[in-house]
PDB file as gemmi writes it, atoms N, CA and C in Angstrom:
CRYST1    1.000    1.000    1.000  90.00  90.00  90.00 P 1                      
ATOM      1  N   MET A   1      25.887   9.336 -37.961  1.00  0.00           N  
ATOM      2  CA  MET A   1      24.833   9.137 -38.914  1.00  0.00           C  
ATOM      3  C   MET A   1      24.277   7.722 -38.808  1.00  0.00           C  
ATOM      4  N   ALA A   2      25.149   6.756 -38.543  1.00  0.00           N  
ATOM      5  CA  ALA A   2      24.708   5.357 -38.459  1.00  0.00           C  
ATOM      6  C   ALA A   2      23.637   5.189 -37.399  1.00  0.00           C  
ATOM      7  N   ALA A   3      23.812   5.869 -36.261  1.00  0.00           N  
ATOM      8  CA  ALA A   3      22.836   5.750 -35.182  1.00  0.00           C  
ATOM      9  C   ALA A   3      21.528   6.454 -35.534  1.00  0.00           C  
ATOM     10  N   LEU A   4      21.579   7.418 -36.427  1.00  0.00           N  
ATOM     11  CA  LEU A   4      20.367   8.138 -36.806  1.00  0.00           C  
ATOM     12  C   LEU A   4      19.542   7.392 -37.834  1.00  0.00           C  
ATOM     13  N   ILE A   5      20.202   6.682 -38.736  1.00  0.00           N  
ATOM     14  CA  ILE A   5      19.452   6.045 -39.819  1.00  0.00           C  
ATOM     15  C   ILE A   5      19.460   4.519 -39.758  1.00  0.00           C  
ATOM     16  N   GLY A   6      20.331   3.933 -38.932  1.00  0.00           N  
ATOM     17  CA  GLY A   6      20.414   2.478 -38.859  1.00  0.00           C  
ATOM     18  C   GLY A   6      19.442   1.889 -37.850  1.00  0.00           C  
ATOM     19  N   ASP A   7      19.206   0.621 -37.984  1.00  0.00           N  
ATOM     20  CA  ASP A   7      18.327  -0.082 -37.055  1.00  0.00           C  
ATOM     21  C   ASP A   7      19.071  -0.426 -35.763  1.00  0.00           C  
ATOM     22  N   GLY A   8      18.312  -0.585 -34.681  1.00  0.00           N  
ATOM     23  CA  GLY A   8      18.868  -1.055 -33.425  1.00  0.00           C  
ATOM     24  C   GLY A   8      19.428   0.020 -32.502  1.00  0.00           C  
ATOM     25  N   HIS A   9      19.208   1.296 -32.831  1.00  0.00           N  
ATOM     26  CA  HIS A   9      19.782   2.362 -32.016  1.00  0.00           C  
ATOM     27  C   HIS A   9      18.740   3.139 -31.203  1.00  0.00           C  
ATOM     28  N   ALA A  10      17.478   2.843 -31.406  1.00  0.00           N  
ATOM     29  CA  ALA A  10      16.422   3.577 -30.707  1.00  0.00           C  
ATOM     30  C   ALA A  10      16.594   3.438 -29.202  1.00  0.00           C  
ATOM     31  N   ARG A  11      16.474   4.550 -28.510  1.00  0.00           N  
ATOM     32  CA  ARG A  11      16.521   4.638 -27.055  1.00  0.00           C  
ATOM     33  C   ARG A  11      17.876   4.246 -26.456  1.00  0.00           C  
ATOM     34  N   LYS A  12      18.903   4.171 -27.267  1.00  0.00           N  
ATOM     35  CA  LYS A  12      20.237   3.853 -26.759  1.00  0.00           C  
ATOM     36  C   LYS A  12      21.012   5.142 -26.521  1.00  0.00           C  
ATOM     37  N   THR A  13      21.875   5.113 -25.555  1.00  0.00           N  
ATOM     38  CA  THR A  13      22.774   6.223 -25.256  1.00  0.00           C  
ATOM     39  C   THR A  13      24.194   5.733 -25.463  1.00  0.00           C  
ATOM     40  N   TYR A  14      24.981   6.509 -26.192  1.00  0.00           N  
ATOM     41  CA  TYR A  14      26.345   6.110 -26.489  1.00  0.00           C  
ATOM     42  C   TYR A  14      27.339   7.112 -25.907  1.00  0.00           C  
ATOM     43  N   THR A  15      28.416   6.605 -25.361  1.00  0.00           N  
ATOM     44  CA  THR A  15      29.538   7.443 -24.970  1.00  0.00           C  
ATOM     45  C   THR A  15      30.517   7.422 -26.134  1.00  0.00           C  
ATOM     46  N   LEU A  16      30.859   8.601 -26.627  1.00  0.00           N  
ATOM     47  CA  LEU A  16      31.734   8.697 -27.785  1.00  0.00           C  
ATOM     48  C   LEU A  16      33.061   9.322 -27.385  1.00  0.00           C  
ATOM     49  N   THR A  17      34.139   8.762 -27.888  1.00  0.00           N  
ATOM     50  CA  THR A  17      35.465   9.332 -27.669  1.00  0.00           C  
ATOM     51  C   THR A  17      36.257   9.196 -28.953  1.00  0.00           C  
ATOM     52  N   GLY A  18      37.347   9.915 -28.995  1.00  0.00           N  
ATOM     53  CA  GLY A  18      38.325   9.692 -30.045  1.00  0.00           C  
ATOM     54  C   GLY A  18      39.183   8.506 -29.653  1.00  0.00           C  
ATOM     55  N   PRO A  19      40.203   8.208 -30.440  1.00  0.00           N  
ATOM     56  CA  PRO A  19      41.037   7.043 -30.177  1.00  0.00           C  
ATOM     57  C   PRO A  19      42.191   7.306 -29.217  1.00  0.00           C  
ATOM     58  N   GLU A  20      42.237   8.510 -28.636  1.00  0.00           N  
ATOM     59  CA  GLU A  20      43.374   8.860 -27.782  1.00  0.00           C  
ATOM     60  C   GLU A  20      42.953   9.830 -26.694  1.00  0.00           C  
ATOM     61  N   VAL A  21      43.675   9.809 -25.595  1.00  0.00           N  
ATOM     62  CA  VAL A  21      43.460  10.764 -24.512  1.00  0.00           C  
ATOM     63  C   VAL A  21      44.498  11.866 -24.677  1.00  0.00           C  
ATOM     64  N   LEU A  22      44.044  13.109 -24.737  1.00  0.00           N  
ATOM     65  CA  LEU A  22      44.939  14.235 -24.949  1.00  0.00           C  
ATOM     66  C   LEU A  22      44.742  15.292 -23.881  1.00  0.00           C  
ATOM     67  N   THR A  23      45.833  15.939 -23.490  1.00  0.00           N  
ATOM     68  CA  THR A  23      45.749  17.082 -22.591  1.00  0.00           C  
ATOM     69  C   THR A  23      45.434  18.320 -23.419  1.00  0.00           C  
ATOM     70  N   VAL A  24      45.112  19.404 -22.753  1.00  0.00           N  
ATOM     71  CA  VAL A  24      44.899  20.667 -23.450  1.00  0.00           C  
ATOM     72  C   VAL A  24      46.190  21.062 -24.168  1.00  0.00           C  
ATOM     73  N   PHE A  25      47.324  20.865 -23.513  1.00  0.00           N  
ATOM     74  CA  PHE A  25      48.611  21.193 -24.136  1.00  0.00           C  
ATOM     75  C   PHE A  25      48.823  20.374 -25.414  1.00  0.00           C  
ATOM     76  N   ASP A  26      48.450  19.079 -25.390  1.00  0.00           N  
ATOM     77  CA  ASP A  26      48.548  18.241 -26.585  1.00  0.00           C  
ATOM     78  C   ASP A  26      47.698  18.815 -27.711  1.00  0.00           C  
ATOM     79  N   LYS A  27      46.477  19.194 -27.399  1.00  0.00           N  
ATOM     80  CA  LYS A  27      45.565  19.716 -28.414  1.00  0.00           C  
ATOM     81  C   LYS A  27      46.086  21.016 -29.013  1.00  0.00           C  
ATOM     82  N   VAL A  28      46.634  21.884 -28.186  1.00  0.00           N  
ATOM     83  CA  VAL A  28      47.191  23.141 -28.683  1.00  0.00           C  
ATOM     84  C   VAL A  28      48.376  22.862 -29.601  1.00  0.00           C  
ATOM     85  N   ARG A  29      49.244  21.936 -29.211  1.00  0.00           N  
ATOM     86  CA  ARG A  29      50.397  21.571 -30.046  1.00  0.00           C  
ATOM     87  C   ARG A  29      49.927  21.022 -31.392  1.00  0.00           C  
ATOM     88  N   ILE A  30      48.939  20.132 -31.369  1.00  0.00           N  
ATOM     89  CA  ILE A  30      48.421  19.527 -32.596  1.00  0.00           C  
ATOM     90  C   ILE A  30      47.781  20.580 -33.498  1.00  0.00           C  
ATOM     91  N   LEU A  31      47.016  21.499 -32.931  1.00  0.00           N  
ATOM     92  CA  LEU A  31      46.424  22.573 -33.735  1.00  0.00           C  
ATOM     93  C   LEU A  31      47.509  23.436 -34.359  1.00  0.00           C  
ATOM     94  N   GLY A  32      48.552  23.749 -33.577  1.00  0.00           N  
ATOM     95  CA  GLY A  32      49.666  24.532 -34.106  1.00  0.00           C  
ATOM     96  C   GLY A  32      50.348  23.832 -35.266  1.00  0.00           C  
ATOM     97  N   GLU A  33      50.560  22.527 -35.134  1.00  0.00           N  
ATOM     98  CA  GLU A  33      51.168  21.758 -36.217  1.00  0.00           C  
ATOM     99  C   GLU A  33      50.284  21.772 -37.460  1.00  0.00           C  
ATOM    100  N   ALA A  34      48.980  21.671 -37.266  1.00  0.00           N  
ATOM    101  CA  ALA A  34      48.049  21.633 -38.401  1.00  0.00           C  
ATOM    102  C   ALA A  34      48.066  22.940 -39.183  1.00  0.00           C  
ATOM    103  N   ILE A  35      48.166  24.065 -38.485  1.00  0.00           N  
ATOM    104  CA  ILE A  35      48.129  25.358 -39.183  1.00  0.00           C  
ATOM    105  C   ILE A  35      49.519  25.918 -39.461  1.00  0.00           C  
ATOM    106  N   GLY A  36      50.544  25.203 -39.006  1.00  0.00           N  
ATOM    107  CA  GLY A  36      51.904  25.635 -39.285  1.00  0.00           C  
ATOM    108  C   GLY A  36      52.353  26.837 -38.488  1.00  0.00           C  
ATOM    109  N   ARG A  37      51.835  26.966 -37.288  1.00  0.00           N  
ATOM    110  CA  ARG A  37      52.212  28.095 -36.414  1.00  0.00           C  
ATOM    111  C   ARG A  37      52.446  27.588 -35.004  1.00  0.00           C  
ATOM    112  N   ASP A  38      53.302  28.287 -34.286  1.00  0.00           N  
ATOM    113  CA  ASP A  38      53.513  27.986 -32.877  1.00  0.00           C  
ATOM    114  C   ASP A  38      52.402  28.666 -32.083  1.00  0.00           C  
ATOM    115  N   ILE A  39      51.635  27.894 -31.365  1.00  0.00           N  
ATOM    116  CA  ILE A  39      50.563  28.441 -30.538  1.00  0.00           C  
ATOM    117  C   ILE A  39      50.943  28.213 -29.086  1.00  0.00           C  
ATOM    118  N   GLN A  40      50.819  29.242 -28.291  1.00  0.00           N  
ATOM    119  CA  GLN A  40      51.127  29.106 -26.875  1.00  0.00           C  
ATOM    120  C   GLN A  40      49.837  29.016 -26.078  1.00  0.00           C  
ATOM    121  N   PHE A  41      49.891  28.232 -25.031  1.00  0.00           N  
ATOM    122  CA  PHE A  41      48.753  28.071 -24.127  1.00  0.00           C  
ATOM    123  C   PHE A  41      49.194  28.503 -22.744  1.00  0.00           C  
ATOM    124  N   PHE A  42      48.484  29.443 -22.171  1.00  0.00           N  
ATOM    125  CA  PHE A  42      48.787  29.917 -20.830  1.00  0.00           C  
ATOM    126  C   PHE A  42      47.631  29.532 -19.924  1.00  0.00           C  
ATOM    127  N   GLU A  43      47.909  28.690 -18.968  1.00  0.00           N  
ATOM    128  CA  GLU A  43      46.868  28.232 -18.055  1.00  0.00           C  
ATOM    129  C   GLU A  43      46.594  29.297 -16.994  1.00  0.00           C  
ATOM    130  N   LEU A  44      45.340  29.607 -16.799  1.00  0.00           N  
ATOM    131  CA  LEU A  44      44.947  30.573 -15.779  1.00  0.00           C  
ATOM    132  C   LEU A  44      44.963  29.917 -14.403  1.00  0.00           C  
ATOM    133  N   THR A  45      45.201  30.717 -13.392  1.00  0.00           N  
ATOM    134  CA  THR A  45      45.019  30.204 -12.038  1.00  0.00           C  
ATOM    135  C   THR A  45      43.528  30.050 -11.800  1.00  0.00           C  
ATOM    136  N   GLU A  46      43.166  29.357 -10.751  1.00  0.00           N  
ATOM    137  CA  GLU A  46      41.738  29.199 -10.455  1.00  0.00           C  
ATOM    138  C   GLU A  46      41.078  30.552 -10.250  1.00  0.00           C  
ATOM    139  N   ASP A  47      41.744  31.457  -9.534  1.00  0.00           N  
ATOM    140  CA  ASP A  47      41.171  32.785  -9.297  1.00  0.00           C  
ATOM    141  C   ASP A  47      40.998  33.559 -10.601  1.00  0.00           C  
ATOM    142  N   GLN A  48      41.995  33.476 -11.494  1.00  0.00           N  
ATOM    143  CA  GLN A  48      41.891  34.158 -12.782  1.00  0.00           C  
ATOM    144  C   GLN A  48      40.743  33.581 -13.612  1.00  0.00           C  
ATOM    145  N   ALA A  49      40.632  32.262 -13.632  1.00  0.00           N  
ATOM    146  CA  ALA A  49      39.564  31.621 -14.390  1.00  0.00           C  
ATOM    147  C   ALA A  49      38.200  31.989 -13.825  1.00  0.00           C  
ATOM    148  N   ARG A  50      38.097  31.958 -12.508  1.00  0.00           N  
ATOM    149  CA  ARG A  50      36.839  32.321 -11.857  1.00  0.00           C  
ATOM    150  C   ARG A  50      36.436  33.747 -12.208  1.00  0.00           C  
ATOM    151  N   GLU A  51      37.388  34.674 -12.160  1.00  0.00           N  
ATOM    152  CA  GLU A  51      37.108  36.075 -12.466  1.00  0.00           C  
ATOM    153  C   GLU A  51      36.718  36.256 -13.931  1.00  0.00           C  
ATOM    154  N   ARG A  52      37.413  35.568 -14.810  1.00  0.00           N  
ATOM    155  CA  ARG A  52      37.095  35.682 -16.239  1.00  0.00           C  
ATOM    156  C   ARG A  52      35.682  35.179 -16.518  1.00  0.00           C  
ATOM    157  N   MET A  53      35.299  34.063 -15.910  1.00  0.00           N  
ATOM    158  CA  MET A  53      33.947  33.533 -16.126  1.00  0.00           C  
ATOM    159  C   MET A  53      32.898  34.474 -15.539  1.00  0.00           C  
ATOM    160  N   ARG A  54      33.209  35.081 -14.387  1.00  0.00           N  
ATOM    161  CA  ARG A  54      32.271  36.066 -13.803  1.00  0.00           C  
ATOM    162  C   ARG A  54      32.082  37.234 -14.754  1.00  0.00           C  
ATOM    163  N   GLU A  55      33.197  37.724 -15.327  1.00  0.00           N  
ATOM    164  CA  GLU A  55      33.131  38.853 -16.260  1.00  0.00           C  
ATOM    165  C   GLU A  55      32.274  38.516 -17.476  1.00  0.00           C  
ATOM    166  N   GLN A  56      32.237  37.245 -17.837  1.00  0.00           N  
ATOM    167  CA  GLN A  56      31.436  36.824 -18.987  1.00  0.00           C  
ATOM    168  C   GLN A  56      30.001  36.490 -18.595  1.00  0.00           C  
ATOM    169  N   GLY A  57      29.665  36.694 -17.323  1.00  0.00           N  
ATOM    170  CA  GLY A  57      28.296  36.525 -16.872  1.00  0.00           C  
ATOM    171  C   GLY A  57      27.911  35.129 -16.424  1.00  0.00           C  
ATOM    172  N   ALA A  58      28.881  34.253 -16.229  1.00  0.00           N  
ATOM    173  CA  ALA A  58      28.561  32.892 -15.796  1.00  0.00           C  
ATOM    174  C   ALA A  58      28.094  32.900 -14.340  1.00  0.00           C  
ATOM    175  N   PRO A  59      27.052  32.142 -14.018  1.00  0.00           N  
ATOM    176  CA  PRO A  59      26.601  32.048 -12.631  1.00  0.00           C  
ATOM    177  C   PRO A  59      27.605  31.254 -11.784  1.00  0.00           C  
ATOM    178  N   GLU A  60      27.620  31.545 -10.498  1.00  0.00           N  
ATOM    179  CA  GLU A  60      28.592  30.918  -9.592  1.00  0.00           C  
ATOM    180  C   GLU A  60      28.518  29.396  -9.595  1.00  0.00           C  
ATOM    181  N   ASP A  61      27.310  28.835  -9.663  1.00  0.00           N  
ATOM    182  CA  ASP A  61      27.223  27.372  -9.655  1.00  0.00           C  
ATOM    183  C   ASP A  61      27.847  26.766 -10.911  1.00  0.00           C  
ATOM    184  N   ALA A  62      27.719  27.454 -12.042  1.00  0.00           N  
ATOM    185  CA  ALA A  62      28.351  26.978 -13.268  1.00  0.00           C  
ATOM    186  C   ALA A  62      29.867  27.097 -13.177  1.00  0.00           C  
ATOM    187  N   ILE A  63      30.332  28.189 -12.621  1.00  0.00           N  
ATOM    188  CA  ILE A  63      31.774  28.383 -12.433  1.00  0.00           C  
ATOM    189  C   ILE A  63      32.330  27.289 -11.534  1.00  0.00           C  
ATOM    190  N   ASP A  64      31.654  27.029 -10.427  1.00  0.00           N  
ATOM    191  CA  ASP A  64      32.096  25.971  -9.511  1.00  0.00           C  
ATOM    192  C   ASP A  64      32.129  24.616 -10.216  1.00  0.00           C  
ATOM    193  N   PHE A  65      31.119  24.342 -11.023  1.00  0.00           N  
ATOM    194  CA  PHE A  65      31.071  23.067 -11.741  1.00  0.00           C  
ATOM    195  C   PHE A  65      32.248  22.938 -12.705  1.00  0.00           C  
ATOM    196  N   VAL A  66      32.468  23.959 -13.519  1.00  0.00           N  
ATOM    197  CA  VAL A  66      33.544  23.909 -14.520  1.00  0.00           C  
ATOM    198  C   VAL A  66      34.902  23.760 -13.842  1.00  0.00           C  
ATOM    199  N   LEU A  67      35.163  24.574 -12.837  1.00  0.00           N  
ATOM    200  CA  LEU A  67      36.465  24.496 -12.166  1.00  0.00           C  
ATOM    201  C   LEU A  67      36.627  23.178 -11.431  1.00  0.00           C  
ATOM    202  N   GLY A  68      35.548  22.683 -10.837  1.00  0.00           N  
ATOM    203  CA  GLY A  68      35.606  21.385 -10.168  1.00  0.00           C  
ATOM    204  C   GLY A  68      35.858  20.258 -11.141  1.00  0.00           C  
ATOM    205  N   TRP A  69      35.240  20.353 -12.319  1.00  0.00           N  
ATOM    206  CA  TRP A  69      35.434  19.328 -13.343  1.00  0.00           C  
ATOM    207  C   TRP A  69      36.894  19.286 -13.779  1.00  0.00           C  
ATOM    208  N   TYR A  70      37.484  20.452 -14.025  1.00  0.00           N  
ATOM    209  CA  TYR A  70      38.883  20.486 -14.462  1.00  0.00           C  
ATOM    210  C   TYR A  70      39.833  20.077 -13.348  1.00  0.00           C  
ATOM    211  N   ALA A  71      39.489  20.371 -12.111  1.00  0.00           N  
ATOM    212  CA  ALA A  71      40.350  19.983 -10.991  1.00  0.00           C  
ATOM    213  C   ALA A  71      40.301  18.484 -10.739  1.00  0.00           C  
ATOM    214  N   ASN A  72      39.140  17.875 -10.992  1.00  0.00           N  
ATOM    215  CA  ASN A  72      38.967  16.450 -10.731  1.00  0.00           C  
ATOM    216  C   ASN A  72      38.029  15.857 -11.785  1.00  0.00           C  
ATOM    217  N   PRO A  73      38.538  15.690 -13.012  1.00  0.00           N  
ATOM    218  CA  PRO A  73      37.659  15.205 -14.083  1.00  0.00           C  
ATOM    219  C   PRO A  73      37.190  13.783 -13.822  1.00  0.00           C  
ATOM    220  N   PRO A  74      35.986  13.457 -14.284  1.00  0.00           N  
ATOM    221  CA  PRO A  74      35.491  12.089 -14.124  1.00  0.00           C  
ATOM    222  C   PRO A  74      36.321  11.128 -14.968  1.00  0.00           C  
ATOM    223  N   LYS A  75      36.303   9.870 -14.595  1.00  0.00           N  
ATOM    224  CA  LYS A  75      37.075   8.860 -15.315  1.00  0.00           C  
ATOM    225  C   LYS A  75      36.732   8.846 -16.805  1.00  0.00           C  
ATOM    226  N   SER A  76      35.490   9.125 -17.141  1.00  0.00           N  
ATOM    227  CA  SER A  76      35.075   9.105 -18.547  1.00  0.00           C  
ATOM    228  C   SER A  76      35.806  10.164 -19.376  1.00  0.00           C  
ATOM    229  N   ALA A  77      36.343  11.186 -18.723  1.00  0.00           N  
ATOM    230  CA  ALA A  77      37.051  12.245 -19.443  1.00  0.00           C  
ATOM    231  C   ALA A  77      38.420  11.793 -19.937  1.00  0.00           C  
ATOM    232  N   TYR A  78      38.930  10.726 -19.397  1.00  0.00           N  
ATOM    233  CA  TYR A  78      40.243  10.233 -19.829  1.00  0.00           C  
ATOM    234  C   TYR A  78      40.218   8.726 -20.115  1.00  0.00           C  
ATOM    235  N   THR A  79      39.078   8.264 -20.594  1.00  0.00           N  
ATOM    236  CA  THR A  79      38.923   6.860 -20.953  1.00  0.00           C  
ATOM    237  C   THR A  79      38.501   6.767 -22.417  1.00  0.00           C  
ATOM    238  N   VAL A  80      39.262   6.017 -23.195  1.00  0.00           N  
ATOM    239  CA  VAL A  80      38.924   5.797 -24.605  1.00  0.00           C  
ATOM    240  C   VAL A  80      38.029   4.568 -24.696  1.00  0.00           C  
ATOM    241  N   VAL A  81      36.930   4.715 -25.420  1.00  0.00           N  
ATOM    242  CA  VAL A  81      36.019   3.585 -25.624  1.00  0.00           C  
ATOM    243  C   VAL A  81      35.862   3.334 -27.124  1.00  0.00           C  
ATOM    244  N   PRO A  82      35.541   2.100 -27.517  1.00  0.00           N  
ATOM    245  CA  PRO A  82      35.459   1.749 -28.943  1.00  0.00           C  
ATOM    246  C   PRO A  82      34.096   2.000 -29.584  1.00  0.00           C  
ATOM    247  N   THR A  83      33.248   2.786 -28.974  1.00  0.00           N  
ATOM    248  CA  THR A  83      31.874   2.952 -29.438  1.00  0.00           C  
ATOM    249  C   THR A  83      31.766   3.446 -30.870  1.00  0.00           C  
ATOM    250  N   VAL A  84      32.592   4.414 -31.253  1.00  0.00           N  
ATOM    251  CA  VAL A  84      32.491   4.963 -32.612  1.00  0.00           C  
ATOM    252  C   VAL A  84      32.646   3.850 -33.642  1.00  0.00           C  
ATOM    253  N   GLU A  85      33.666   3.027 -33.488  1.00  0.00           N  
ATOM    254  CA  GLU A  85      33.883   1.953 -34.457  1.00  0.00           C  
ATOM    255  C   GLU A  85      32.789   0.896 -34.367  1.00  0.00           C  
ATOM    256  N   GLN A  86      32.324   0.610 -33.157  1.00  0.00           N  
ATOM    257  CA  GLN A  86      31.268  -0.386 -32.995  1.00  0.00           C  
ATOM    258  C   GLN A  86      29.979   0.057 -33.688  1.00  0.00           C  
ATOM    259  N   VAL A  87      29.657   1.340 -33.607  1.00  0.00           N  
ATOM    260  CA  VAL A  87      28.410   1.841 -34.179  1.00  0.00           C  
ATOM    261  C   VAL A  87      28.536   2.120 -35.670  1.00  0.00           C  
ATOM    262  N   THR A  88      29.671   2.680 -36.084  1.00  0.00           N  
ATOM    263  CA  THR A  88      29.803   3.109 -37.475  1.00  0.00           C  
ATOM    264  C   THR A  88      30.539   2.114 -38.370  1.00  0.00           C  
ATOM    265  N   GLY A  89      31.304   1.210 -37.743  1.00  0.00           N  
ATOM    266  CA  GLY A  89      32.113   0.294 -38.527  1.00  0.00           C  
ATOM    267  C   GLY A  89      33.430   0.898 -38.977  1.00  0.00           C  
ATOM    268  N   ARG A  90      33.693   2.148 -38.555  1.00  0.00           N  
ATOM    269  CA  ARG A  90      34.944   2.837 -38.894  1.00  0.00           C  
ATOM    270  C   ARG A  90      35.593   3.340 -37.604  1.00  0.00           C  
ATOM    271  N   PRO A  91      36.918   3.344 -37.549  1.00  0.00           N  
ATOM    272  CA  PRO A  91      37.578   3.845 -36.344  1.00  0.00           C  
ATOM    273  C   PRO A  91      37.346   5.344 -36.173  1.00  0.00           C  
ATOM    274  N   ALA A  92      37.378   5.792 -34.926  1.00  0.00           N  
ATOM    275  CA  ALA A  92      37.268   7.221 -34.645  1.00  0.00           C  
ATOM    276  C   ALA A  92      38.487   7.936 -35.212  1.00  0.00           C  
ATOM    277  N   ARG A  93      38.290   9.160 -35.652  1.00  0.00           N  
ATOM    278  CA  ARG A  93      39.406   9.957 -36.159  1.00  0.00           C  
ATOM    279  C   ARG A  93      40.222  10.503 -34.996  1.00  0.00           C  
ATOM    280  N   THR A  94      41.498  10.694 -35.239  1.00  0.00           N  
ATOM    281  CA  THR A  94      42.340  11.309 -34.218  1.00  0.00           C  
ATOM    282  C   THR A  94      42.075  12.813 -34.199  1.00  0.00           C  
ATOM    283  N   PHE A  95      42.506  13.467 -33.151  1.00  0.00           N  
ATOM    284  CA  PHE A  95      42.382  14.917 -33.071  1.00  0.00           C  
ATOM    285  C   PHE A  95      43.207  15.566 -34.186  1.00  0.00           C  
ATOM    286  N   ALA A  96      44.375  14.997 -34.486  1.00  0.00           N  
ATOM    287  CA  ALA A  96      45.216  15.535 -35.559  1.00  0.00           C  
ATOM    288  C   ALA A  96      44.500  15.448 -36.905  1.00  0.00           C  
ATOM    289  N   GLN A  97      43.797  14.352 -37.152  1.00  0.00           N  
ATOM    290  CA  GLN A  97      43.035  14.234 -38.395  1.00  0.00           C  
ATOM    291  C   GLN A  97      41.944  15.299 -38.448  1.00  0.00           C  
ATOM    292  N   TRP A  98      41.217  15.450 -37.352  1.00  0.00           N  
ATOM    293  CA  TRP A  98      40.153  16.451 -37.298  1.00  0.00           C  
ATOM    294  C   TRP A  98      40.732  17.851 -37.514  1.00  0.00           C  
ATOM    295  N   ALA A  99      41.844  18.150 -36.836  1.00  0.00           N  
ATOM    296  CA  ALA A  99      42.451  19.477 -36.957  1.00  0.00           C  
ATOM    297  C   ALA A  99      42.876  19.751 -38.398  1.00  0.00           C  
ATOM    298  N   SER A 100      43.504  18.776 -39.045  1.00  0.00           N  
ATOM    299  CA  SER A 100      43.959  18.996 -40.422  1.00  0.00           C  
ATOM    300  C   SER A 100      42.780  19.189 -41.370  1.00  0.00           C  
ATOM    301  N   GLU A 101      41.656  18.562 -41.077  1.00  0.00           N  
ATOM    302  CA  GLU A 101      40.457  18.727 -41.909  1.00  0.00           C  
ATOM    303  C   GLU A 101      39.797  20.099 -41.711  1.00  0.00           C  
ATOM    304  N   HIS A 102      40.108  20.751 -40.598  1.00  0.00           N  
ATOM    305  CA  HIS A 102      39.452  22.021 -40.271  1.00  0.00           C  
ATOM    306  C   HIS A 102      40.416  23.210 -40.256  1.00  0.00           C  
ATOM    307  N   VAL A 103      41.571  23.073 -40.873  1.00  0.00           N  
ATOM    308  CA  VAL A 103      42.565  24.147 -40.902  1.00  0.00           C  
ATOM    309  C   VAL A 103      41.981  25.488 -41.326  1.00  0.00           C  
ATOM    310  N   PRO A 104      41.153  25.564 -42.360  1.00  0.00           N  
ATOM    311  CA  PRO A 104      40.643  26.877 -42.783  1.00  0.00           C  
ATOM    312  C   PRO A 104      39.904  27.630 -41.669  1.00  0.00           C  
ATOM    313  N   TYR A 105      39.306  26.903 -40.740  1.00  0.00           N  
ATOM    314  CA  TYR A 105      38.568  27.552 -39.660  1.00  0.00           C  
ATOM    315  C   TYR A 105      39.487  28.153 -38.597  1.00  0.00           C  
ATOM    316  N   PHE A 106      40.744  27.743 -38.590  1.00  0.00           N  
ATOM    317  CA  PHE A 106      41.691  28.220 -37.586  1.00  0.00           C  
ATOM    318  C   PHE A 106      42.616  29.311 -38.121  1.00  0.00           C  
ATOM    319  N   LYS A 107      42.582  29.560 -39.392  1.00  0.00           N  
ATOM    320  CA  LYS A 107      43.440  30.575 -39.989  1.00  0.00           C  
ATOM    321  C   LYS A 107      42.670  31.880 -40.156  1.00  0.00           C  
ATOM    322  N   LYS A 108      43.379  32.978 -39.942  1.00  0.00           N  
ATOM    323  CA  LYS A 108      42.766  34.292 -40.135  1.00  0.00           C  
ATOM    324  C   LYS A 108      42.513  34.514 -41.616  1.00  0.00           C  
ATOM    325  N   THR A 109      41.415  35.182 -41.903  1.00  0.00           N  
ATOM    326  CA  THR A 109      41.118  35.476 -43.307  1.00  0.00           C  
ATOM    327  C   THR A 109      41.463  36.898 -43.646  1.00  0.00           C  
TER     328      THR A 109                                                      
END                                                                             
């Protein structure tokens, strides 16, 4: 919101991150802790992932991009930057904080 209503942000591009680098397994564990359930994560092989994306109608170039990104993510994918605090004056929330704030969205109704 600060960048939308504050002065000095016009035409600027910001890279935003949380305060920590987490793996998919970390995120699944944190979500499970937030909702009080054990959640399992099963990683697909590249062939399984490719087939699943094809079944969902993804074009081959998009599939190649996604799988390539996960196989060799850019440095920005695992680099924490202080931009959120610099722009807003408040530290970025952790994934655990975000998950606990959104528990109702993860529970079955």
